[in-house]
N, C-alpha and C positions, 0 to 999 in steps of 0.2 A: 644193237645200236642203230639198226636201219630205221629211218624215218622217225627217230627220236632225237630230241635236242640234247646237246651236251653243254655243260657250263664249266667255266673255270673261275677260280677266285684269285684276285690280285690283292695281296696283303698291303701293298704300298698305297693303293687308292681305296682299299677297304670296300671293294665292290665286286659283284659277279659279272661275268661277260659270257655272251653266247658264242660258242666255238663254231667254226665252219662245220656244216653237216658232214658226218663221217660215216659212210656206209661200211658195214662189216663185209669184207669181200667174200667171206665163207658162209655168211648167214649163220654164224655159230654163236653159241652163248659163252664160249670159252674166250672171254675178252679180259685182258689185263693191261696194266699200265705201270711203267717204271722209268725213272730218270729221263724224262723228256720223250718217251716213246709209248705208243699203243701197240699191243700185240694180240694176235689170235693164235691159239695153240692147236685146235682141232677144227675140221679134219686136216687142215694144213697149217703150218706155222708161217705167220707173216708179221710184218712190222711196218710202222710208219711214224715219222716224227709227229709230235702232237700238233704242230701248227700247219702241217701239210697232209692233205689226204692223198698220199702217194704210196699205196701199199706195195711192198716188195715181198714176194714169196721166196722162201728158202728151200733148200733141199730137205727131204723128209728127216724128221727126228728119228733116231734109231729106235726110241721107245716113245711113241706118241702118247700124250696124257692130258688130262683135264685138271685145271686149277693148280698148276705147279707154282713154286716160288720163282721169281724172275729178277735178275739183276743185270745192270749195264756197267761194265768196267773198262778201264783203259790201262793197258799193260805196256804201252810204248813199243810193241812189236807188231802192230797191226797194219803198218804201211798206210795206204790211202785212207781206208776207214780206220779211225783211231780207236774204235770201240769193239768190244765183244759182248756176247750175251751168255749168261749162265742160267740154266734151267734145272731146277732141283725138285725132286719128288713129284707130287701130283698123283692123280688117280688114273691108272691104266686100265683100258678095257680090252677084253678078248671076246669076240663074238657077242658084243653087247653086254657082257657081264664083267664086273670088277675082278681084276686079276689079284687074288688074295696072296699069290706068291710073288707079287711085284718086288723087284730088287731095289726099288727106290732110286731109280737111275738119276745120275747127274751128267748133264751134257753141256759143252761150251761151244758156241757157234762163232766162227770166224767169217765175217762177211766178205773178206778179200778172197778167200778160197771157196766160199759157199759150202763149207763143210762143218760137220759136227764131230767134236772130240768126246768120246765116252770116258768119263772120269770115275774115280772110286765112288761107290754108292753112298747115299745118305745112311748114317749109322742106324742099325736095326731098332734102336730105342724109339725112333720116331715112327715105326710102322703103324701103330694104332691111330695115328692122326698125321698123315703125310701130305696133306694138301694145304693150300693157302687159306682154307677155311679154319684150320686149327694150328697153323704155323705162321709166324712172322719172320722177317729177315732184315738184315742190316749189312750194308757194304761199308766196311770201315778199315782203313789202313791196310789195304791189300788182302783182307780176309772177308769171306762171305759168311755171316753168322746166321744160323737157323735156330729159332727159339720156339718152344711149345707154348702157345697162348694159354693153355690150361694145365699142361703137364709141368711147365717151367723147365723142361730139359733144354740145354743149350750146347751147341757144338759149332766150331768155326772151320771153314774150308780155306786153306792157304792157296790163293790163286796162282802163286808162283810155283810152289812145290807140289801142288795138286794132292794134298793130304788133309784128312779130317783130324781135328783135335779130339781128345777124350771127351765123352759126354758128361756134363755136370748138371747140377740143379741150381737154378737161380730163382729163389722165391723169398722175397722179404716177408716178414710176419704179417698175416692177415690177408694176403693177396688172394683174390678169387680168380682173376685172369689178368694177363698183362701182355705188353707188346714191346719188342726191342727196337730201338730207333737210333740211327746215326744222326748226331746233332753237332754240326761244326767239328770241333776237335775232341768230342767225347761221345761215349755210348750212353744212351738214356733208356731206362726201363720205365714205362708208363703203364699204370695198372689200377684196377678197381680193388678196393680194400674193404673188409669188414673190420673197422676199427672200433675200439671201446666207445668212442664218441659218436659212432654212427658211420654209415657208408661214406667213403671218400675216394677221390681219384688222385693218386700220388705220382710224383716223378722222383726217380732216383738216378744219380750219377753212378756209372758202373766202371770200375777199374778193369780194363780189358785183360790185364795180366793175371790178377788174382780173383776176379769176379766179385770182389767186395763191393758193397753198395752203400751209398750215403744219400739220405733224402735231401732234395733240393727245393721241392715245392709241393703244395697241395692246392688243387683247384678250389676256388672259393665256393662255398656251399650254395650260394645263390645261382652261380653258373651251372653247377651240377644239377640242381633241381630244375633248371630251365631245359635240360636235355631229356628229362624223363617225366612221365605222368605222375608217378608215385615212387616211394622208396622201396617197393617190393623188389626182391632179387631178380625176378624174371624181366623187369623193366630195364635194369642195368645191363642185362645180358646182350642187349642190342647195341651197346656202345662199342664203337670201333676207334682205332687210333692210327694215324699215319704221320710222317714227319719228313722234313727236308730242310737243309740249311740250319737256321736257328729257330725254325718254327715247328711246333707240334700241334696237330689238329685232333680234336676229339669230336665225334659226331654220332648221332643216332641214325642207324640205317633203316628205321621203320618208316614206311611211306606215310602212314596216317599221322605221324608226328611232323611231317613236312621237313624231315631231315635237319633238325636243329643242330648247330655245331658251334664250337668255340675254339680258340687257339691260344697257345702259350708261346710268347717270344722270349728266348733266352739270350741275354746280352752277351756279346762276344768279349766285352771288356771286363765285366765283373761277375758274370754268371747269374745276374739277377733275373728272376722270372716275372713276366708281366702277362696276365691273363685278360682276354676280352672276348666278347660275344661276336660271332661272325654274322653279318646281316643275313636276313632270310633270303632264300632263293627267290628269283623272280617268279611271280605267279602269272598264269596257272602253271603248276608243275605236274607233269605226268610221272607215273611211277618209274623210277630209274631201275635199269638192269643191275648196275653196280656203281658204287662210289669208289674212285681210285685216287691214289696219291701219286702224282707225277710232278717232276721238277719243272717249275715255271711254265705251267700251262697258261694259255691266254697270253697276255702281255704282262708277265710278272717281272719286268725289268724296266730300268730307266738308263739313259745315257748321260755321261758328263763330258763336256767339251771344255778344255782349259787352254787359255793362251792362244798362241798362233800369231801369224803376221796379218795385220789388218791393212787393207788398201783403201785409199781415198783418191779418186781420180787417177788411178794407176800408180800412185806413190804410196810408199810405206807411211803409215800413220805413226809418227814418232811420239805422239801424245797418247798412244793406245792405252786404254785402261786395263789391259790384260784380262779381258772379260772371261767369266766363268758362267756357263749355262747348263742347265739340266733339262733333258727332254723326257716328257711323259707320253708314250705312244697311245695310252688309253684316252688321253685328252687331246692329243695332237697339239701340244703346247710346250713352249720353252719358258723356263724359269730363270731369270737373271739373278745370279748369286754374287756374294762379295768377291771382288776381283782378286786375282793372283797377287801376292805381295810384291811390292815394287822392286825388291832385291833381284827378282828374276827378269827385270825389264831388258837388261842387256842381252839376254838370250832366252826368249820366251816362246820358242817353237820346239817342235819335236826333234829338230836337228840338234838342239843343245840341251834338251830336257828328257828325262825318262820318268816313268810314273809307275805306281804300284797301288792296287786296290787291296787293302788288308784290314780286316776286322773293323769294318764300318768307316774306314778313313781312306781318303784318296791322297796318296803321297806324291809330291812333285819334287824331283831331284835334279840338280844341275850336273850334267855329265862332266863338265870341265870345272865349274865353280865349286861343286860339292855342297852348294846350299840345299837345304831340305826343309820342307814345310808340309803339313798334312791338313786336309780339309775334312772336317767332321760332317759326314753326310746327313746325320740326323739334325744337328744343331746349326748347320750351315755357317760354320766359322773356321777360319784358318788359324793354325798354331803359329807360335813365334818361329821365325826363320833361324835355323841353326846350321852349323857346318859339320859335315860328316866326311872326313878325309883321313883314312888310315895312312900311316907313314909310307912315302914313296909313290903314292897313287898319281898317275898321269891323267887318266879319265876313268870313269866308272858308271855303272848302271844299277838302279835299285829295282829289285825283282821280288814279287810275292811268290813264295815257294812252299806249298802245303801250309803248315802251321807256323811258318817263320818268314821274316824278311831277310833277304840276302842281298848283299852288295857284291857285285862282280866287277872287277876292274884290272886295268893294266898298270903294272908297277915298274919303277926303276929301282930294283933291289940291289944290294951290294954284290949278290951272286949273279947279277945280270937280269935282263927283262923277264918278267913273269906275269901270268894272269891268275889272279887270286880270287877266292870267294870268302866272304866274311858273313857270319850270322849277326844280325842286328837286333839289339833289344829295343823294341818299339817305344818303351817308356823312357829309357835313359839315353838311347842312341849309342850306347856302348857297343863295341864290336869285338868279335873273336874269330880268328881265322879258322876255317873249316876245311879248306882244300886249296891246292895249287895245281893248275893244269900241268900235266907232264910236258917236259921240254920238247920231246919229240913231236907231240901234238901241236904245240905252239909254233914250232919251226915249220910244220906242214901248212900253216895258215898264211905265212908270209914268205917273201922271197929272201929277205935278209933281216938282220936285227937292227936296221936303221929305224930311228923313231918315226919317220914319215910312213914307213910300211905298217907299223902297228896302228897308226891313226885310222886306218880303214877297217879295223875290227869293230864289229857291233855285237850286241848281245840282247836276246829276248828269252822269255821263259814262260812256262805254264805248268801248273801242277807240281810235279817233282822233277821236271826237266828244265835245264838251262842250256840254251844254244849259243855258241859263239861262232861267228862267221866273218869272212872277209868280203866286203861289198865291191871290191875291185873286179872289173870284168876280165882283165887279162889273167887274173888268177883263177878264173872259172868258178868263182864263189865257193872256195873250200870252207868246210864247216865241221864242227865237232859238238858233242853234247856231254853234259854231266848229269847223271841220274842220282838224286839224293834219296837214300832209303828212308821210307816213312817210319821204319821200325827202330833203326839205330843211328840214323843221320849220316851213314857212311856214303862217301861220294865216289862214283864210278864213272870215269871218263872214257869216251870212245869216239872214233872218227865217224862222221856221217858220210854215207856213200856219195860219190860224185853225181852231180846233176846229169840227167840223160843227155847224151850227145846227139847231134850238134847243139850247142847252146848259143843262142843269139845274145847280143848285148842287150841287157835290160835297160830301158829308158825310164826316166821320170815321166809321169803322166802330165800332159799339158794342162794349163789352167783353162777352164771353160765353164759354161753354164752348169749349175748343179743339175745333174740328171743321173738316172740309173740305167745301166745297160748290163743285162745278164748274158754271160758267155758260157756256153757249154763246151766241155772238153777243150780248154785253151791249149794252144800248141806251145806256148813259151813258159809254162809254169812247172813242167815236169810231172804233173798229176796225170794219173792214168784211169781214174774212176769217173764214171759219168755223173756221180753225185757231186763233183767239184763245181762249185759256182763261184764266180768272182763278181764283185760289184766294181765297175770302173768308176773311180772316185774323182772328185774335183780336187782332192788334196794332193799335193806333190809328195809322192811316196816312192822311194827307190824300189824298183821291182824285185830286188833281192829280198827286201822286207816283205813284199807282197807274196813271194814264194813261201817264206816262213809262215806268214799269216795263213796262206792257203793250207799248209800242212797242219797248222793249229786248228783251223776251221774243221778239219776232219775229226777232231777230238770231240766236237759237240755239234750235233746236227742243228740245234737251235740257232747257233751263231750264223749259219748261212742265211737264215731268214732275217736275223737281226741286222747284219751288215747291209744286206741289200735294201732292207726297209729304211734304215737310217738315211742313206744317201739319196733316197727318193724324196726327202723332205728338206726344206730350207729353214734356217733359223735366223735369229735377230741380226747377227753379223757374220757375213761370209768371210772365212779365214782360210789360209793355207797353212799346212804344217802344224796343225793344232794337235794337242794330246787328247786322245779319245778313249773312253772305257765304257763297258757295259756294267751297270750296277745290279 
């Protein structure tokens, strides 16, 4: 990587961007990328977020190796850093020679302890091709899948129980080579076929329980021909495939071909596949050491800002149009979109609204009114406003949780006050109860069962975790969380440890000129890691919420850059208490 340019592709703007120069700290060829991070594996293991050239060296691997498979996962137990790394297989050297007795080691790194955990080895079936040159991997629903690109052997490692599944073969008819890819809420196999009608590049949806496959798309022949010089088998051999989110990229890694590539976008709504050519890399292009698939390199995101209180001459604008704006960091520009429906006018700030980004739509929900509407991010239109209020609900919050929408709310039930979770059908808005917070936990969050005490309860969520907390200072901000299993939907509640003492009262941040101030090691947020960065915002946000945002930021290193980046910019209308999401 040293002295060579790095590029990132942004599918939203359909353009390539030059990344900041990133010097390999070890001058090593063992360079990998995964889930928003770059890595080196030899002679030392190190990592850095894609958008920051800030290499961090780890303690030594127990078994140092070249070209392993790498994954970044979040297990909810990592404290300050919300992530861990898994390193699987790779080529091990002893005295400069390949170790033919290599045990195909599997190790998991915990950045909070700076320690490696040695796990059960990769099954011996993969011994003949145990590096990323002949294996692909997919992190999906708590399991790390390893797949033989040519052998079609597949096995999964349970990240919770630390066990490997039985090795099986996954080879649709005619497959020459293929790659296993996690794509939204499904596993996808993407591979090159020798079909009766000629060479083709196919996609199959994989049932992760039975490993049965069903074809979902075939790359258009015109696109396939644009990736290779001719239809000879050896030309197709240089095709590679990576994927993330709902995008699957296919590219030719040959330099003389100038790395042509295309992508397939799989709709989250109906599963429809849409193929298109990726623009040519900026010229002149030097020979690349490696082409990597990493989540949201460059600026692969946008922000949506909805509602909020607008001021004119120091007074609230009662004729506020409930503006909606989308920010594109690649163009440094704001797009004015259709306004929030007028039904939300009486309570159009984050004090009375919650929001959820789910399957290409931005949902806005009235915490007290229970009005709900969704904004289609592709077509830029709002849905009809409806009411979503289960019986007995006093107030509630809409939360995206893995592959479902969840409504979390306080109820006046016949059996007494309760805090309930409901699964929401995003098409019909029908609801079904999935869990009730244990009464002992609920009582630990409030002083008594008076209605006014419950009113200070708030709720946030991310991934498969839902946090409920009391924002009252005299309660010392007690909180609990519910973990929803990705496998069976079972809900597990537990108390969150008390904030470190002494705890000062958290204040709302005062209104002032939009500016960004980065603070290292803040003393009032409870974080102990030097990677914790806060952006002091012009939005009025209770610091209790800031604390939870701080914890959530640790789950994704990219968000630290994103939040600080956003509040360094100004947009068309300055607002306080607006609803904000990264797209």
